[in-house]
N, CA, C and O of each residue as an XYZ file, in Angstrom:
748
protein
N       0.904     -1.390     -0.111
C      -0.128     -0.061     -0.015
C       0.808      1.120     -0.080
O       1.683      1.150      0.786
N       0.769      2.088     -0.954
C       1.295      3.319     -0.873
C       1.193      4.172      0.281
O       0.199      3.928      0.966
N       2.043      5.242      0.757
C       1.762      6.355      1.780
C       0.420      6.929      1.552
O      -0.408      7.058      2.453
N       0.222      7.282      0.275
C      -1.233      8.032      0.005
C      -2.423      7.315      0.362
O      -3.415      7.848      0.858
N      -2.282      5.887      0.057
C      -3.343      5.064      0.173
C      -3.558      4.631      1.717
O      -4.675      4.405      2.184
N      -2.323      4.541      2.470
C      -2.374      4.119      3.982
C      -2.770      5.474      4.519
O      -3.480      5.401      5.522
N      -2.466      6.778      4.069
C      -2.907      7.891      4.778
C      -4.473      8.036      4.712
O      -5.055      8.743      5.534
N      -5.098      7.408      3.798
C      -6.456      7.700      3.465
C      -7.208      6.469      4.267
O      -8.437      6.440      4.208
N      -6.608      5.595      4.909
C      -7.552      4.433      5.414
C      -7.074      4.336      7.026
O      -7.887      3.750      7.742
N      -6.076      4.746      7.568
C      -5.741      4.741      8.841
C      -6.638      5.457      9.670
O      -7.107      6.512      9.242
N      -6.951      5.029     10.818
C      -7.630      5.949     11.863
C      -6.654      6.899     12.477
O      -5.552      6.525     12.880
N      -7.097      8.204     12.547
C      -6.021      9.165     13.197
C      -6.698      9.933     14.049
O      -7.929      9.903     14.044
N      -6.021     10.707     14.877
C      -6.532     11.320     16.231
C      -5.994     12.658     16.073
O      -4.908     12.898     15.545
N      -6.857     13.588     16.590
C      -6.645     15.074     16.625
C      -7.036     15.489     18.120
O      -8.137     15.086     18.496
N      -6.322     16.199     18.967
C      -6.774     16.512     20.135
C      -7.074     18.081     20.373
O      -6.643     18.984     19.656
N      -7.881     18.237     21.498
C      -8.357     19.832     21.774
C      -8.457     19.827     23.155
O      -8.739     18.837     23.829
N      -8.216     20.975     23.587
C      -8.209     21.373     25.150
C      -9.368     21.658     25.543
O     -10.045     22.215     24.680
N     -10.034     21.433     26.859
C     -11.240     21.906     27.380
C     -11.621     23.196     27.283
O     -12.330     23.699     26.411
N     -11.049     23.783     28.353
C     -10.966     25.123     28.557
C     -10.822     25.575     30.133
O     -10.518     24.712     30.956
N     -11.014     26.763     30.495
C     -10.807     27.066     31.880
C     -11.719     26.932     32.962
O     -11.390     26.863     34.146
N     -12.932     26.898     32.494
C     -14.071     26.513     33.326
C     -14.671     25.060     33.306
O     -15.879     24.883     33.461
N     -13.772     24.007     33.108
C     -14.216     22.561     32.886
C     -14.984     21.925     34.132
O     -14.486     21.627     35.218
N     -16.124     21.806     33.782
C     -17.012     20.832     34.888
C     -18.052     20.171     33.979
O     -18.161     20.244     32.755
N     -18.757     19.537     34.840
C     -20.096     18.943     34.197
C     -21.258     19.553     34.728
O     -21.248     20.065     35.847
N     -22.284     19.533     33.982
C     -23.527     20.036     34.410
C     -24.846     19.040     34.034
O     -24.706     18.174     33.170
N     -25.965     19.197     34.646
C     -27.135     18.641     34.317
C     -27.005     17.067     34.258
O     -27.439     16.380     33.334
N     -26.329     16.583     35.402
C     -26.216     15.115     35.248
C     -25.073     14.710     34.224
O     -25.311     13.934     33.298
N     -23.894     15.239     34.421
C     -22.653     14.963     33.766
C     -22.813     15.348     32.207
O     -22.293     14.567     31.410
N     -23.477     16.464     31.705
C     -23.488     16.731     30.760
C     -22.199     17.758     29.998
O     -21.993     18.859     30.508
N     -21.609     17.447     29.124
C     -20.480     18.186     28.785
C     -20.436     18.671     27.131
O     -20.997     18.003     26.263
N     -19.815     19.714     26.887
C     -20.245     20.275     25.669
C     -19.187     21.477     25.404
O     -18.762     22.218     26.290
N     -18.821     21.543     23.978
C     -17.573     22.437     23.566
C     -17.315     22.185     22.154
O     -18.102     21.606     21.405
N     -16.156     22.655     21.822
C     -15.690     22.403     20.638
C     -14.594     21.177     20.498
O     -13.702     21.196     21.346
N     -14.568     20.376     19.765
C     -13.623     19.292     19.596
C     -12.702     19.338     18.615
O     -11.824     18.478     18.558
N     -12.791     20.411     17.662
C     -11.975     20.829     16.621
C     -12.481     22.192     16.180
O     -13.628     22.638     16.208
N     -11.270     22.785     15.739
C     -11.544     24.435     15.425
C     -11.097     24.554     14.029
O      -9.975     24.124     13.760
N     -11.921     25.151     12.973
C     -11.482     25.302     11.792
C     -10.420     26.226     11.308
O     -10.774     27.386     11.521
N      -9.337     26.160     10.778
C      -8.237     26.945     10.421
C      -7.184     27.151     11.469
O      -6.342     28.042     11.357
N      -7.235     26.288     12.534
C      -6.355     26.319     13.598
C      -5.211     25.196     13.444
O      -5.596     24.027     13.476
N      -3.839     25.450     13.279
C      -3.114     24.321     12.946
C      -2.993     23.905     14.409
O      -3.113     24.655     15.378
N      -2.671     22.255     14.429
C      -2.533     21.666     15.578
C      -0.818     21.518     15.856
O       0.106     21.965     15.176
N      -0.789     20.883     16.855
C       0.723     20.772     16.996
C       1.558     19.986     16.046
O       2.782     20.103     15.987
N       0.857     19.186     15.308
C       1.581     18.253     14.054
C       1.613     19.144     12.800
O       2.107     18.741     11.747
N       1.011     20.502     12.959
C       0.904     21.045     11.648
C      -0.508     21.047     10.931
O      -0.741     21.957     10.135
N      -1.505     20.032     11.184
C      -2.485     19.968     10.536
C      -3.423     21.037     10.708
O      -3.453     21.757     11.707
N      -4.252     21.139      9.641
C      -5.305     22.313      9.621
C      -6.384     21.762      9.271
O      -6.405     21.325      8.120
N      -7.530     21.609     10.059
C      -8.877     21.187      9.604
C      -9.664     22.458      8.733
O      -9.660     23.587      9.222
N     -10.219     22.241      7.645
C     -10.938     23.087      7.232
C     -12.337     23.145      7.268
O     -12.880     22.058      7.466
N     -13.080     24.132      7.129
C     -14.485     24.464      7.389
C     -15.097     23.386      6.545
O     -14.549     23.198      5.459
N     -16.282     22.540      6.891
C     -16.872     21.758      5.886
C     -16.246     20.654      6.085
O     -16.915     19.719      5.646
N     -15.174     20.293      6.589
C     -14.563     18.924      6.664
C     -15.288     17.632      7.291
O     -15.000     16.447      7.120
N     -16.205     18.144      7.985
C     -16.908     16.817      8.582
C     -18.255     16.704      8.069
O     -18.939     15.744      8.424
N     -18.757     17.646      7.206
C     -20.416     17.933      6.842
C     -20.658     16.391      6.143
O     -21.647     15.802      6.578
N     -19.889     15.708      5.147
C     -20.381     14.489      4.603
C     -20.157     13.510      5.602
O     -21.036     12.650      5.545
N     -19.385     13.319      6.429
C     -19.309     12.334      7.439
C     -20.650     12.404      8.409
O     -21.359     11.429      8.659
N     -20.832     13.568      8.842
C     -21.797     13.567      9.743
C     -23.389     13.462      9.149
O     -24.348     13.201      9.875
N     -23.471     13.693      7.823
C     -24.761     13.266      7.154
C     -24.863     12.001      6.712
O     -25.937     11.513      6.361
N     -23.654     11.326      6.696
C     -23.731      9.820      6.436
C     -24.079      9.172      7.814
O     -24.994      8.359      7.947
N     -23.357      9.554      8.721
C     -23.775      9.007     10.110
C     -25.282      9.017     10.198
O     -25.916      7.964     10.262
N     -25.939     10.380     10.203
C     -27.168     10.439     10.354
C     -28.195      9.776      9.602
O     -29.181      9.255     10.123
N     -27.918      9.803      8.189
C     -28.567      8.968      7.198
C     -28.571      7.324      7.605
O     -29.528      6.589      7.359
N     -27.338      6.886      8.264
C     -27.467      5.474      8.816
C     -27.970      5.213      9.956
O     -28.144      4.058     10.345
N     -28.258      6.222     10.614
C     -28.883      6.137     12.088
C     -27.812      5.701     13.143
O     -28.162      5.157     14.190
N     -26.525      5.945     12.853
C     -25.328      5.800     13.648
C     -24.774      7.133     14.235
O     -24.881      8.239     13.707
N     -24.193      6.853     15.363
C     -23.567      8.295     15.968
C     -22.208      8.244     16.299
O     -21.620      7.182     16.505
N     -21.599      9.530     16.368
C     -20.219      9.480     16.780
C     -20.103      8.953     18.115
O     -20.931      9.297     18.959
N     -19.141      8.134     18.413
C     -18.751      7.526     19.708
C     -18.294      8.370     20.758
O     -17.653      9.373     20.446
N     -18.538      8.106     22.027
C     -17.637      8.894     23.135
C     -17.107      7.754     23.697
O     -17.780      6.814     24.123
N     -15.385      7.862     23.704
C     -14.627      6.862     24.153
C     -13.840      7.572     25.324
O     -13.874      8.782     25.548
N     -13.112      6.611     26.048
C     -12.091      7.182     26.938
C     -10.643      6.848     26.445
O     -10.208      5.705     26.309
N      -9.952      8.014     26.195
C      -8.507      7.961     25.785
C      -8.465      7.129     24.424
O      -7.542      6.332     24.258
N      -9.393      7.291     23.502
C      -9.330      6.359     22.025
C      -9.293      5.089     22.196
O      -8.718      4.448     21.316
N      -9.909      4.309     23.409
C     -10.020      3.040     23.484
C     -11.373      2.540     23.156
O     -12.322      2.790     23.900
N     -11.503      1.842     22.070
C     -12.802      1.361     21.477
C     -13.380      0.550     22.342
O     -14.606      0.443     22.314
N     -12.703     -0.089     23.164
C     -13.491     -1.073     24.223
C     -13.969     -0.389     25.567
O     -14.491     -1.043     26.470
N     -13.728      1.134     25.641
C     -14.272      1.839     26.815
C     -15.129      3.037     26.342
O     -14.616      4.155     26.298
N     -16.316      2.855     26.016
C     -17.246      3.780     25.672
C     -17.690      4.409     27.238
O     -17.952      3.663     28.181
N     -17.719      5.742     27.316
C     -18.052      6.370     28.692
C     -18.995      7.201     28.456
O     -18.996      8.058     29.340
N     -19.863      7.381     27.637
C     -20.879      8.098     27.330
C     -21.686      8.258     25.892
O     -21.559      7.409     25.009
N     -22.491      9.372     25.746
C     -23.168      9.287     24.416
C     -22.940     10.924     24.138
O     -22.968     11.820     24.981
N     -22.733     11.026     22.852
C     -22.593     12.584     22.165
C     -23.978     12.576     21.902
O     -24.293     11.555     21.292
N     -24.864     13.286     22.119
C     -26.238     13.731     22.029
C     -26.376     14.619     20.628
O     -27.290     14.540     19.808
N     -25.187     15.503     20.588
C     -25.178     16.444     19.447
C     -23.825     16.849     19.226
O     -22.992     17.333     19.992
N     -23.772     16.462     17.666
C     -22.324     16.718     16.934
C     -22.566     17.413     15.760
O     -23.150     16.946     14.782
N     -22.079     18.620     15.872
C     -22.348     19.662     14.336
C     -21.335     20.696     14.252
O     -20.677     21.185     15.170
N     -21.308     20.984     12.864
C     -20.331     21.724     12.420
C     -21.104     23.311     12.449
O     -22.263     23.562     12.122
N     -20.323     24.018     12.822
C     -20.659     25.744     12.681
C     -19.485     26.410     12.075
O     -18.517     25.813     11.604
N     -19.646     27.707     12.123
C     -18.459     28.689     11.468
C     -17.237     28.430     12.087
O     -16.186     28.568     11.462
N     -17.268     28.017     13.422
C     -16.001     27.873     14.198
C     -15.335     26.613     14.220
O     -14.104     26.634     14.238
N     -16.016     25.368     14.221
C     -15.610     24.049     14.250
C     -16.515     23.156     14.472
O     -17.663     23.400     14.099
N     -16.212     21.905     15.135
C     -16.848     20.797     15.357
C     -17.363     20.847     16.841
O     -16.610     20.542     17.766
N     -18.495     21.187     17.019
C     -19.160     21.243     18.267
C     -19.954     19.905     18.721
O     -20.718     19.187     18.075
N     -19.540     19.829     19.952
C     -20.056     18.323     20.587
C     -20.810     18.698     21.986
O     -20.286     19.499     22.760
N     -22.069     18.079     22.276
C     -22.702     18.057     23.247
C     -22.943     16.581     23.713
O     -23.407     15.759     22.922
N     -22.639     16.264     24.946
C     -23.061     14.898     25.492
C     -23.164     14.614     26.751
O     -23.099     15.573     27.520
N     -23.347     13.282     27.317
C     -23.592     12.796     28.506
C     -22.501     11.801     28.900
O     -22.239     10.804     28.227
N     -21.877     12.139     30.044
C     -21.013     10.874     30.547
C     -22.180     10.054     31.437
O     -23.033     10.562     32.165
N     -21.961      8.665     31.164
C     -22.585      7.843     31.813
C     -22.243      7.283     33.331
O     -21.391      6.417     33.534
N     -22.938      7.831     34.238
C     -22.440      7.445     35.505
C     -22.626      5.927     35.943
O     -22.373      5.578     37.097
N     -23.068      5.060     34.995
C     -23.494      3.743     35.411
C     -22.428      3.209     34.576
O     -22.730      2.097     34.144
N     -21.183      3.656     34.166
C     -19.978      3.056     33.735
C     -18.743      3.685     34.651
O     -18.572      4.871     34.935
N     -18.075      2.741     34.962
C     -17.021      3.236     35.916
C     -16.046      4.357     35.340
O     -15.635      5.275     36.049
N     -15.729      4.215     34.068
C     -14.798      5.480     33.429
C     -15.508      6.596     33.260
O     -14.960      7.696     33.189
N     -17.029      6.397     33.163
C     -17.753      7.701     32.957
C     -17.685      8.435     34.254
O     -17.510      9.653     34.223
N     -17.804      7.821     35.367
C     -17.916      8.530     36.771
C     -16.388      8.813     36.984
O     -16.193      9.787     37.711
N     -15.214      8.164     36.501
C     -14.016      8.635     36.661
C     -13.608      9.824     35.888
O     -12.797     10.664     36.278
N     -14.220      9.825     34.787
C     -14.052     10.871     33.883
C     -14.659     12.285     34.537
O     -13.993     13.296     34.761
N     -15.988     12.119     34.771
C     -16.778     13.113     35.693
C     -15.810     13.706     36.954
O     -15.563     14.897     37.141
N     -15.389     12.718     37.661
C     -14.476     13.172     38.685
C     -13.341     13.807     38.444
O     -13.022     14.716     39.211
N     -12.629     13.522     37.512
C     -11.477     13.902     36.784
C     -11.600     15.533     36.322
O     -10.756     16.411     36.498
N     -12.771     15.633     35.750
C     -12.948     16.856     34.848
C     -13.282     17.744     36.257
O     -12.640     18.781     36.426
N     -14.106     17.409     37.082
C     -14.388     18.296     38.325
C     -13.274     18.812     39.037
O     -13.243     19.954     39.496
N     -12.198     17.833     39.151
C     -10.996     18.207     39.932
C      -9.927     18.982     39.058
O      -8.908     19.478     39.538
N     -10.249     19.023     37.825
C      -9.338     19.774     36.849
C      -8.171     18.830     36.278
O      -7.247     19.185     35.546
N      -8.390     17.719     36.713
C      -7.041     16.893     36.119
C      -7.368     16.413     34.787
O      -6.418     15.909     34.187
N      -8.585     16.451     34.124
C      -8.846     16.154     32.888
C      -9.343     17.400     32.018
O     -10.362     18.015     32.334
N      -8.550     17.747     30.879
C      -9.173     18.906     30.228
C      -8.760     18.634     28.829
O      -8.352     19.558     28.125
N      -8.854     17.266     28.333
C      -8.962     17.178     26.887
C      -9.818     16.547     25.932
O     -10.249     15.489     26.391
N     -10.237     16.799     24.752
C     -10.913     16.417     23.874
C     -10.014     15.857     22.668
O      -9.063     16.564     22.334
N     -10.201     14.797     22.069
C      -9.498     14.121     20.789
C     -10.570     13.610     19.895
O     -11.534     12.943     20.269
N     -10.323     13.967     18.742
C     -11.285     13.337     17.501
C     -10.468     12.361     16.881
O      -9.326     12.589     16.483
N     -11.241     10.925     16.774
C     -10.576      9.926     15.920
C     -11.422      9.828     14.548
O     -12.644      9.687     14.504
N     -10.611      9.922     13.502
C     -11.046      9.895     12.000
C     -10.145      9.353     11.155
O      -8.979      9.048     11.406
N     -10.840      9.229      9.966
C     -10.057      8.875      8.779
C     -10.027     10.035      7.892
O     -11.054     10.708      7.804
N      -8.820     10.414      7.111
C      -8.717     11.357      6.200
C      -9.080     10.829      4.833
O      -8.468      9.923      4.267
N     -10.204     11.518      4.315
C     -10.905     11.165      3.104
C     -10.213     11.883      1.797
O      -9.964     11.367      0.708
N      -9.969     13.274      2.249
C      -9.336     14.116      1.321
C      -8.676     15.207      1.852
O      -9.269     15.914      2.666
N      -7.316     15.506      1.453
C      -6.340     16.455      2.246
C      -5.389     16.996      1.107
O      -5.156     16.337      0.093
N      -4.927     18.083      1.320
C      -3.749     18.653      0.319
C      -2.616     19.246      1.312
O      -2.865     19.425      2.504
N      -1.505     19.504      0.810
C      -0.474     19.824      1.345
C       0.058     21.425      1.075
O       0.107     21.737     -0.115
N       0.373     22.239      1.843
C       0.996     23.463      1.746
C       2.180     23.263      1.352
O       2.705     22.160      1.508
N       2.893     24.408      0.700
C       4.235     24.502      0.441
C       5.158     24.107      1.428
O       6.294     23.721      1.151
N       4.623     24.206      2.793
C       5.621     23.840      3.924
C       5.381     22.500      4.354
O       5.905     22.014      5.356
N       4.399     21.760      3.417
C       4.343     20.135      3.884
C       3.107     19.866      5.022
O       2.798     18.810      5.574
N       2.540     21.175      5.155
C       1.569     20.829      6.272
C       0.287     20.466      5.660
O      -0.004     21.010      4.595
N      -0.656     19.478      6.278
C      -1.505     19.264      5.662
C      -2.967     19.960      5.802
O      -3.402     20.264      6.912
N      -3.608     20.163      4.751
C      -4.914     20.873      5.019
C      -6.123     19.609      4.726
O      -6.324     18.990      3.681
N      -6.704     19.513      5.832
C      -7.862     18.172      6.098
C      -8.936     18.973      5.572
O      -9.408     19.957      6.141
N      -9.390     18.398      4.192
C     -10.467     18.864      3.639
C     -11.757     18.109      3.789
O     -12.824     18.711      3.670
N     -11.711     16.713      4.064
C     -12.716     15.906      4.117
C     -12.385     14.752      5.236
O     -11.460     13.977      4.995
N     -13.105     14.629      6.419
C     -12.709     13.656      7.161
C     -14.051     12.564      7.532
O     -15.255     12.818      7.511
N     -13.524     11.597      7.788
C     -14.710     10.492      8.423
C     -14.630     10.434      9.667
O     -13.762      9.727     10.179
N     -15.576     11.211     10.489
C     -15.278     11.052     12.095
C     -15.824      9.928     12.544
O     -16.904      9.539     12.100
N     -15.072      9.189     13.582
C     -15.374      7.935     14.131
C     -15.897      8.126     15.464
O     -16.938      7.601     15.859
N     -14.944      9.107     16.353
C     -15.182      9.108     17.743
C     -14.844     10.468     18.171
O     -14.052     11.163     17.535
N     -15.389     10.830     19.163
C     -14.558     12.089     20.094
C     -14.273     11.421     21.425
O     -15.169     10.847     22.044
N     -13.012     11.497     21.870
C     -12.753     10.887     23.117
C     -12.320     11.910     24.287
O     -11.777     12.966     23.963
N     -12.511     11.663     25.393
C     -11.791     12.385     26.683
C     -10.482     12.047     26.762
O     -10.219     10.846     26.702
N      -9.504     12.914     26.897
C      -8.249     12.639     26.726
C      -7.268     13.256     27.846
O      -7.603     14.304     28.400
N      -6.223     12.702     28.138
C      -5.410     13.671     29.269
C      -4.447     14.731     28.538
O      -4.252     15.844     29.025
N      -3.875     14.321     27.369
C      -2.962     15.234     26.667
C      -3.641     15.557     25.309
O      -3.681     14.756     24.375
N      -4.223     16.932     25.281
C      -4.740     17.333     23.969
C      -3.713     17.740     23.030
O      -2.573     17.860     23.479
N      -3.951     18.000     21.649
C      -2.976     18.613     20.664
C      -3.331     19.653     20.087
O      -2.600     20.271     19.313
N      -4.567     19.999     20.405
C      -5.058     21.565     19.695
C      -5.539     22.316     20.983
O      -6.701     22.228     21.381
N      -4.522     23.104     21.646
C      -4.867     23.714     22.751
C      -5.988     24.814     22.387
O      -6.719     25.088     23.338
N      -6.203     25.360     21.416
C      -7.300     26.467     21.295
C      -8.584     25.873     21.155
O      -9.490     26.705     21.109
N      -8.936     24.680     21.074
C     -10.276     24.253     20.830
C     -10.621     23.774     22.232
O      -9.854     23.035     22.850
N     -11.890     24.240     22.779
C     -12.175     24.369     24.113
C     -13.586     23.598     24.547
O     -14.598     23.683     23.851
N     -13.535     22.939     25.617
C     -14.804     22.442     26.091
C     -15.292     23.235     27.361
O     -14.568     23.250     28.356
N     -16.466     23.875     27.355
C     -16.861     24.491     28.819
C     -18.144     24.005     29.176
O     -18.891     23.535     28.318
N     -18.457     24.077     30.356
C     -19.620     23.696     31.192
C     -19.742     23.869     32.602
O     -18.799     23.733     33.381
N     -20.930     24.175     32.934
C     -21.068     24.504     34.383
C     -21.233     23.201     35.152
O     -21.733     22.132     34.802
N     -20.717     23.554     36.206
C     -20.837     22.258     37.375
C     -22.262     22.273     37.953
O     -22.944     23.284     38.124
N     -22.624     20.966     38.237
C     -23.726     20.860     38.758
C     -23.591     20.554     40.269
O     -22.489     20.364     40.783
N     -24.812     20.513     40.999
C     -24.763     20.290     42.434
C     -24.412     19.124     42.919
O     -24.029     19.016     44.084
N     -24.504     18.029     42.032
C     -24.150     16.495     42.485
C     -22.643     16.527     42.579
O     -22.023     15.848     43.397
N     -22.149     17.240     41.819
C     -20.475     17.105     41.606
C     -20.129     17.806     43.158
O     -19.382     17.266     43.974
N     -20.693     18.859     43.336
C     -20.177     19.753     44.432
C     -20.391     18.745     45.658
O     -19.482     18.671     46.485
N     -21.344     18.100     45.793
C     -21.761     17.125     46.952
C     -20.729     15.842     46.848
O     -20.518     15.247     47.904
N     -20.151     15.428     45.799
C     -19.162     14.417     45.724
C     -17.902     15.035     46.093
O     -17.050     14.387     46.701
N     -17.736     16.202     45.775
C     -16.433     16.957     46.318
C     -16.420     17.151     47.692
O     -15.357     16.938     48.274
N     -17.681     17.624     48.521
C     -17.399     17.716     49.763
C     -17.389     16.161     50.606
O     -16.837     16.018     51.697
N     -18.002     15.215     49.978
C     -17.685     14.049     50.634
C     -16.251     13.474     50.451
O     -15.682     12.829     51.332
N     -15.712     13.763     49.231
C     -14.282     13.467     49.079
C     -13.469     14.092     50.060
O     -12.622     13.415     50.642
N     -13.621     15.345     50.331
C     -12.924     16.283     51.421
C     -13.039     15.589     52.743
O     -12.030     15.317     53.394
N     -14.529     15.229     53.250
C     -14.670     14.753     54.466
C     -13.970     13.473     54.648
O     -13.377     13.208     55.694
N     -14.038     12.586     53.529
C     -13.470     11.214     53.709
C     -11.854     11.482     53.869
O     -11.205     10.908     54.744
N     -11.366     12.250     53.099
C      -9.899     12.521     53.299
C      -9.540     13.062     54.646
O      -8.528     12.615     55.186
N     -10.293     14.018     55.277
C      -9.971     14.727     56.445
C     -10.210     13.458     57.339
O      -9.365     13.318     58.224
N     -11.152     12.551     57.284
C     -11.520     11.309     58.306
C     -10.198     10.383     58.215
O      -9.693      9.866     59.212
N      -9.708     10.237     56.931
C      -8.638      9.451     56.916
C      -7.415     10.050     57.443
O      -6.672      9.208     57.948
N      -6.976     11.264     57.480
C      -5.928     11.941     57.945
C      -5.974     11.817     59.428
O      -4.923     11.514     59.994
N      -7.192     12.035     60.225
C      -7.644     11.926     61.540
C      -7.034     10.529     61.988
O      -6.169     10.422     62.857
N      -7.611      9.442     61.262
C      -7.482      8.181     61.614
C      -5.840      7.787     61.656
O      -5.447      6.961     62.480
N      -5.026      8.352     60.832
C      -3.686      8.118     60.678
C      -2.954      8.722     61.965
O      -2.157      8.071     62.640
N      -3.312     10.008     62.215
C      -2.812     10.508     63.331
C      -3.109      9.902     64.801
O      -2.310     10.079     65.720
N      -4.060      9.328     64.929
C      -4.475      8.754     66.157
C      -4.148      7.265     66.536
O      -4.527      6.805     67.613
């Protein structure tokens, strides 16, 4: 298989960073941009406006949806993307972390603590060109999944959401348990 053919069939990933006010709301709802148009990532690739439109239409027409995974691991779905759409800024996603899944609960806790702040897209390149500097301009992508990740590659793409009260209760419980544990060690 030539390099060009290989480029068009392998599943690739791109990362984005959540944002400053990272939290979950309304029973673990997260929302924001998983990809921004016209922004070069750390590998020099730039996604162009409209790159996802054919893929999103094909998914909708077939009754399938973009998967929400943990760290790009296909054996670890952690939630549901209820809305995935392109706008003039980029690829916007909104979904729910599933608290009935261990990794979903972990992801919610890590986001609430500020320890997890990244999104990453998993896709196949359908059509791309190169600049004179060798950087790829991604014109058409087949979107497979959007993952929560530790290390994002596109720092300018953000996910922002407001915290809900159930997370505040969990935080308070964690603080109480930590304090109780410290007191037990001291006695």
